[in-house]
C-alpha positions in Angstrom: -8.3 -13.9 8.8 -9.4 -13.6 5.2 -7.3 -11.9 2.6 -7.5 -11.7 -1.2 -3.9 -13.0 -1.6 -4.5 -16.2 0.4 -4.2 -19.3 -1.7 -5.6 -22.3 0.1 -9.0 -23.6 1.2 -8.3 -26.4 3.6 -10.4 -29.5 2.8 -10.5 -30.9 6.3 -12.2 -27.9 8.0 -15.8 -27.3 8.5 -17.3 -25.1 5.8 -19.2 -22.8 8.2 -19.7 -22.0 11.9 -21.5 -19.2 13.6 -21.5 -17.7 17.2 -24.5 -15.4 17.8 -25.9 -13.9 20.9 -29.7 -14.2 20.5 -32.3 -16.7 19.5 -34.0 -14.3 17.0 -30.8 -14.1 14.9 -30.4 -17.9 15.1 -33.9 -18.3 13.8 -33.1 -16.3 10.8 -29.6 -17.8 10.3 -30.5 -21.5 10.4 -32.8 -21.7 7.4 -30.3 -19.9 5.2 -27.5 -22.2 6.4 -29.6 -25.2 5.6 -30.4 -23.7 2.2 -26.6 -23.4 1.5 -26.1 -27.1 2.4 -24.4 -26.6 5.8 -25.2 -28.1 9.2 -27.5 -26.0 11.3 -25.8 -27.5 14.4 -22.8 -25.3 13.6 -24.9 -22.2 14.5 -23.9 -21.8 18.2 -25.3 -19.6 20.9 -22.7 -17.1 22.2 -20.9 -14.2 20.8 -17.3 -13.3 19.8 -15.8 -14.3 23.2 -17.3 -17.7 22.9 -15.9 -18.0 19.4 -12.4 -17.2 20.7 -12.6 -19.8 23.4 -13.9 -22.5 21.1 -11.5 -21.9 18.2 -8.5 -21.8 20.6 -9.0 -25.6 21.0 -10.4 -26.6 17.6 -9.8 -25.9 13.9 -11.5 -22.8 12.6 -14.0 -23.1 9.7 -13.7 -21.8 6.2 -16.4 -19.2 6.9 -16.9 -17.9 10.4 -19.8 -15.6 11.6 -19.4 -13.9 14.9 -21.7 -11.6 16.9 -20.2 -8.4 18.3 -23.4 -7.3 20.2 -21.9 -8.1 23.6 -18.4 -6.8 22.8 -17.3 -3.7 24.6 -14.3 -3.1 22.4 -15.0 -4.8 19.0 -11.6 -4.0 17.4 -9.6 -5.4 20.2 -11.8 -8.5 20.4 -11.4 -9.0 16.6 -7.6 -9.0 17.2 -8.0 -11.7 19.8 -10.0 -13.7 17.3 -7.3 -13.3 14.7 -4.9 -15.0 17.1 -6.9 -18.2 17.1 -8.2 -18.2 13.5 -6.3 -20.2 10.9 -5.0 -18.6 7.7 -7.7 -18.3 5.0 -10.7 -18.1 7.4 -13.3 -15.7 6.0 -15.0 -13.8 8.9 -18.4 -12.1 8.8 -19.3 -9.9 11.8 -22.8 -9.0 12.9 -23.7 -6.3 15.4 -26.1 -3.6 16.5 -23.9 -0.5 16.1 -24.7 1.4 12.9 -21.4 3.3 12.5 -19.5 3.8 9.3 -16.2 4.3 11.1 -16.6 1.0 12.9 -17.4 -0.7 9.6 -14.3 0.7 7.9 -12.1 -0.2 10.9 -13.4 -3.8 11.0 -12.9 -4.3 7.2 -9.4 -2.8 7.5 -8.6 -5.3 10.3 -9.5 -8.2 8.0 -13.2 -8.8 8.4 -14.9 -9.8 5.2 -18.2 -8.1 5.9 -20.2 -6.5 8.7 -24.0 -6.9 8.9 -26.4 -4.9 11.0 -29.0 -6.5 13.2 -31.8 -7.4 12.9 -30.7 -9.5 10.0 -32.6 -9.9 6.8 -32.5 -13.4 5.2 -31.7 -11.9 1.8 -28.8 -9.8 3.0 -27.4 -12.7 5.0 -27.6 -15.0 2.0 -25.8 -12.5 -0.2 -23.0 -12.1 2.3 -22.5 -15.8 2.7 -22.5 -16.3 -1.1 -19.9 -13.6 -1.4 -17.8 -15.2 1.3 -17.9 -18.5 -0.6 -16.8 -16.7 -3.8 -13.5 -15.8 -2.0 -12.4 -19.4 -2.3 -13.2 -19.7 -6.0 -11.7 -16.4 -7.0 -8.3 -16.4 -8.9 -5.5 -16.2 -6.4 -2.5 -13.9 -6.9 0.0 -16.2 -5.5 -1.0 -19.4 -7.2 2.2 -21.5 -7.3 1.2 -22.9 -10.6 0.9 -19.5 -12.2 3.8 -17.5 -13.6 4.7 -14.8 -11.2 5.4 -11.2 -12.3 6.2 -8.8 -9.5 7.4 -5.2 -9.8 8.8 -3.4 -6.8 9.1 0.4 -7.0 10.7 2.8 -4.5 9.4 6.4 -4.5 12.1 8.7 -3.2 11.8 12.5 -2.7 14.8 14.6 -3.4 13.7 17.1 -0.7 11.0 17.1 2.0 7.7 18.4 0.6 8.2 17.5 -3.0 5.1 15.2 -2.9 6.8 11.7 -2.9 4.3 10.3 -0.4 1.3 11.6 -2.3 2.7 10.1 -5.5 3.4 6.7 -3.8 -0.2 6.5 -2.5 -1.7 7.4 -5.8 0.5 4.9 -7.6 -0.5 2.1 -5.2 -4.2 3.1 -5.6 -3.9 3.1 -9.4 -2.3 -0.3 -9.6 -4.8 -1.9 -7.1 -8.0 -0.3 -8.5 -7.6 0.5 -12.1 -5.2 -2.2 -13.0 -6.7 -4.8 -10.6 -3.3 -5.9 -9.3 -2.8 -7.1 -5.7 -0.7 -4.2 -4.4 1.3 -3.5 -1.2 2.2 0.0 0.0 5.1 -0.1 2.4 5.5 3.3 4.1 9.0 3.4 5.6 8.7 6.8 7.2 8.4 5.1 10.6 7.6 8.2 12.7 5.9 10.6 10.2 4.5 8.4 7.4 1.3 9.5 5.7 0.4 6.4 3.6 -2.4 5.3 5.8 -3.5 8.8 6.8 -3.9 9.8 3.1 -6.5 7.0 2.8 -8.2 7.9 6.1 -7.0 4.7 7.8 -5.3 4.1 11.1 -1.7 3.0 10.5 -1.8 0.1 13.1 1.3 -1.5 14.7 2.1 -3.9 11.9 5.4 -2.3 10.7 6.6 -1.6 14.3 5.9 -5.2 15.2 7.8 -6.4 12.1 10.9 -4.2 13.0 10.8 -5.4 16.6 10.4 -9.1 15.7 11.8 -9.9 12.2 11.6 -13.6 12.9 7.8 -13.4 13.1 7.4 -12.2 9.5 5.7 -14.8 7.3 2.6 -15.0 5.2 0.3 -15.1 8.2 1.9 -12.1 9.8 1.5 -10.1 6.6 -2.2 -11.1 6.5 -2.8 -9.9 10.0 -0.5 -6.9 10.2 -1.4 -5.0 7.0 -4.4 -2.7 6.9 -6.6 -3.0 3.9 -7.8 -0.1 1.9 -9.8 -2.4 -0.3 -9.5 -5.9 -1.7 -6.4 -5.3 -3.8 -4.6 -2.7 -1.7 -2.9 -3.4 1.6 -0.8 -1.0 3.6 2.0 -1.6 6.1 2.9 1.5 8.0 3.6 2.9 11.5 3.2 6.0 13.6 6.0 5.4 16.1 6.5 7.7 19.1 8.9 10.5 18.2 10.9 9.7 21.3 11.5 6.1 20.0 14.5 5.9 17.6 14.5 3.4 14.8 16.5 0.4 16.2 17.0 -2.2 13.5 19.7 -3.7 11.3 17.2 -3.8 8.3 16.6 -7.5 8.4 12.9 -6.9 8.8 12.8 -4.9 5.6 14.4 -7.6 3.6 12.0 -10.2 5.0 9.0 -8.0 4.3 10.1 -7.5 0.7 10.4 -11.3 0.2 6.9 -11.9 1.6 5.5 -9.1 -0.6 7.0 -10.7 -3.6 5.1 -13.9 -2.8 1.8 -12.3 -1.9 1.4 -9.3 -4.3 2.0 -8.4 -7.9 3.0 -4.8 -7.2 4.9 -3.3 -4.3 5.2 0.5 -3.8 7.8 1.6 -1.2 7.5 5.1 0.1 11.2 5.5 0.9 12.6 8.4 2.9 15.9 9.4 1.3 17.8 9.0 4.6 17.0 5.3 4.5 19.5 4.9 1.7 22.3 5.8 4.0 21.6 3.1 6.7 19.9 0.5 4.6 21.3 0.4 1.1 20.2 -3.3 0.8 16.6 -2.1 0.5 17.2 -1.8 -3.2 18.2 -5.5 -3.6 14.7 -6.5 -4.8 13.6 -3.1 -6.2 13.0 -2.8 -10.0 12.2 0.9 -10.3 13.3 4.0 -8.5 10.9 6.9 -8.9 13.0 10.0 -8.1 10.5 12.7 -7.2 11.8 16.3 -7.5 11.0 19.9 -8.0 12.6 22.3 -10.4 14.8 24.0 -7.8 18.6 24.2 -7.3 18.5 22.1 -4.2 16.5 19.4 -5.9 18.8 19.4 -8.9 21.8 18.9 -6.7 20.1 16.0 -4.8 18.7 14.4 -7.9 22.3 14.2 -9.2 23.4 12.6 -5.9 20.6 10.1 -5.9 21.2 9.1 -9.5 24.9 8.7 -8.7 24.1 6.5 -5.7 21.8 4.3 -7.7 24.3 3.9 -10.5 26.9 2.8 -7.9 24.9 0.8 -5.5 21.8 -0.4 -7.5 22.8 -0.6 -11.1 19.9 -3.1 -11.8 17.3 -0.5 -10.9 15.6 1.6 -13.6 15.4 5.3 -12.5 12.4 7.4 -13.5 12.7 11.1 -12.9 9.4 12.8 -12.0 9.2 16.6 -11.7 6.3 17.3 -9.3 4.3 20.4 -8.4 5.5 22.2 -11.6 4.3 25.8 -12.0 5.2 27.1 -15.4 5.1 30.7 -14.2 7.1 30.2 -11.0 10.1 28.0 -11.9 13.3 28.5 -9.9 15.3 27.0 -12.8 14.0 26.0 -16.2 13.3 22.5 -17.3 16.2 22.6 -19.9 18.7 23.9 -17.3 17.5 21.2 -14.8 18.0 18.4 -17.4 21.4 19.8 -18.4 22.4 19.7 -14.8 21.3 16.1 -14.1 22.6 15.0 -17.6 19.4 13.3 -18.6 15.8 14.1 -19.4 12.8 14.4 -17.0 10.4 11.5 -17.7 7.2 13.0 -16.3 6.1 16.6 -15.5 3.2 16.7 -13.0 1.6 20.1 -12.8 1.0 21.9 -9.4 -2.6 21.3 -8.3 -3.2 22.8 -4.8 -7.0 22.6 -5.1 -6.8 18.9 -6.1 -4.5 18.1 -3.2 -6.9 19.8 -0.7 -9.8 17.9 -2.2 -8.1 14.6 -1.8 -7.2 15.3 1.8 -10.7 16.3 2.7 -12.2 13.2 1.1 -9.5 10.8 2.6 -8.7 9.6 -0.9 -5.6 9.1 -3.1 -4.9 12.2 -5.2 -5.5 10.3 -8.5 -8.8 8.9 -7.1 -10.2 12.3 -6.0 -9.0 14.1 -9.2 -9.5 11.6 -11.9 -9.9 14.1 -14.7 -7.0 16.4 -13.8 -3.8 16.8 -15.8 -1.8 15.8 -12.8 -3.8 12.5 -12.5 -3.2 11.8 -16.2 0.5 12.1 -15.7 0.3 9.8 -12.7 -1.6 7.2 -14.7 1.0 7.4 -17.5 3.7 6.9 -14.8 2.0 3.8 -13.5 1.9 2.3 -17.0 5.7 3.0 -17.4 6.4 1.3 -14.0 4.3 -1.7 -14.8 6.5 -2.5 -17.8 9.7 -1.3 -16.3 10.8 -4.7 -15.1 11.3 -5.9 -18.7 13.3 -2.7 -19.6 17.0 -3.1 -19.2 18.2 -0.3 -16.9 21.0 1.8 -18.2 22.2 5.3 -19.2 21.7 7.2 -22.4 18.7 7.3 -24.7 17.4 3.8 -23.8 14.8 5.5 -21.5 12.3 7.9 -23.0 13.4 11.4 -22.5 16.9 10.3 -21.5 20.0 12.0 -22.6 23.4 10.5 -23.1 25.8 10.9 -20.2 29.0 9.8 -21.8 31.8 9.5 -19.2 31.2 12.8 -17.6 30.9 12.9 -13.8 27.4 13.3 -12.6 28.4 15.6 -9.8 30.2 17.8 -12.3 27.0 18.5 -14.2 25.5 20.9 -11.6 27.0 24.3 -12.3 25.4 26.2 -9.4 27.1 29.5 -10.2 25.9 29.5 -13.8 22.4 28.6 -12.7 22.3 31.3 -10.0 23.7 33.9 -12.5 21.0 33.0 -15.0 18.3 33.2 -12.3 19.6 36.6 -11.1 19.6 37.9 -14.7 16.0 36.8 -15.2 15.0 38.4 -11.9 16.5 41.7 -13.0 14.6 42.0 -16.2 11.5 44.2 -16.1 8.2 42.4 -16.0 
């Protein structure tokens, strides 16, 4: 159905059609339709099921209004409607159920608007005008416009360092504050939290893509992704934990290609183990946000990840982000950490447990729920760095802010665990 990244408005389709269940609604709808210059004959009696039957044998209109009043399972019926609607159709649903959860689920499934019966002519007119505006709005994938796409992979050095929280906040920041059509791809197939963090159901989109890579195209992306709002779409899964991931990775490459055509920004929440089985995931990635904590284990794995990127994805610009930093509770100091990884830390995000709890309770991205916090300020600065990273040549040394020259020294040789442990024990033995 409708999506902000669709590009065409077919000229040979009816501009409007409606399928409503009762005469009272038809009596309100027809005058507004006439006022907008459409044919009142296109206002049909019959609800969503009648719309599915009719559109299965005829072209769908540019704007479609369907009545859910007689639907026992609106979400499943909307999915059936999606199967017969042509790409670019803007769908407005009307119904009798006044439920915020239903409204959010319908909008996430691709519905443009949901109106509550009995209809008011002014509300109806505003909704139809907004639907018309979809076709005149600038399109992100206009083939005549110069395309600029940045794909970023957010990788946690260890579990629990906050990579998923950071990925969700970055996606929200790009989509909302920078007004860029953004895709969030959560590749933690079994335990991903990208949709959960925004209080959305993950859907089956990613699982379907993995099972049927040949189906992936622009229309599939439009229907499979759940939408947090107009500029932010999420593709994730919540696969049963007794179902192993069975794929050669072809689906991931195809998804990245479609994202490149449909969005300006792609954020990939990438579990570190995916690098082992699917190194080609970095073929189209511009930036790797390596998310770490100031601990011995994270220092070791930051070195390993940087070494892997240097060998397997030299075109990628790495950005080191130290997350959950507590100045009074560091396992190793910032200077020791930087000496170990042989380069500077680009961003330090302070620990904010209260802010994380607030975001979880509100079902919002961290940076949305805590806009004035120091942690959010660092995330905003990181988003600006990522936005411009595609024009920065990746490389070692001081070409990156905060970077330190590496020379020819082995990366793995930079982590002196014994020295760091000795320093840690010495600090622990000093009186408070």
